C-alpha positions in Angstrom: 0.0 0.0 0.0 2.8 2.4 0.8 4.3 2.3 -2.7 0.8 3.0 -4.1 0.1 6.0 -2.0 1.1 9.1 -3.9 0.6 12.5 -2.3 -2.8 12.6 -0.5 -5.4 9.9 -1.5 -8.8 9.1 -0.2 -10.0 5.7 1.0 -11.8 4.8 -2.2 -8.8 5.8 -4.3 -6.5 3.6 -2.3 -8.9 0.7 -2.5 -9.0 1.0 -6.3 -5.3 1.0 -6.8 -5.0 -2.0 -4.4 -7.8 -3.8 -6.2 -9.8 -4.2 -3.0 -13.6 -4.1 -2.8 -14.4 -4.8 0.9 -14.2 -1.6 2.9 -14.1 -3.3 6.3 -11.2 -5.5 5.2 -9.3 -2.5 3.8 -9.9 -0.5 7.0 -8.8 -3.2 9.4 -5.9 -4.8 7.6 -4.4 -1.9 5.6 -5.6 1.5 6.8 -5.7 1.1 10.6 -2.6 -1.1 10.6 -0.6 1.5 8.7 -1.8 4.3 10.9 -1.0 2.4 14.1 2.5 1.7 12.8 3.0 5.4 12.0 3.4 4.8 8.3 0.4 6.9 7.1 -1.5 9.8 8.7 -4.9 11.4 8.2 -5.1 14.9 6.6 -8.0 15.7 8.9 -7.1 13.9 12.2 -9.7 15.6 14.3 -12.5 14.3 12.0 -11.7 10.7 11.1 -15.1 10.1 9.5 -15.0 13.2 7.3 -16.0 12.7 3.7 -13.0 14.9 2.8 -10.5 12.6 4.7 -7.4 11.7 2.9 -4.2 9.8 3.8 -0.6 10.6 3.2 2.7 9.0 4.1 4.5 10.0 7.3 8.3 10.6 7.3 8.7 7.0 8.5 6.5 5.7 5.6 8.5 7.8 3.1 11.8 6.3 4.5 10.5 2.7 4.1 9.3 3.4 0.5 12.6 4.9 -0.5 14.6 1.8 0.6 
């Protein structure tokens, strides 16, 4: 997922590039796991359910991708 995340992307965009259709599976196994590990962050952290929510790589995520 980290290599597919370019700039800021929304949940549906990420699901499309990963070829996933199950939102719950994506949220539990990709999105939340990456957030908890500090690899991605929300652009609107105070409103996690915002329709405008997007995700971007953290500095740690960028370092892992560049290796």
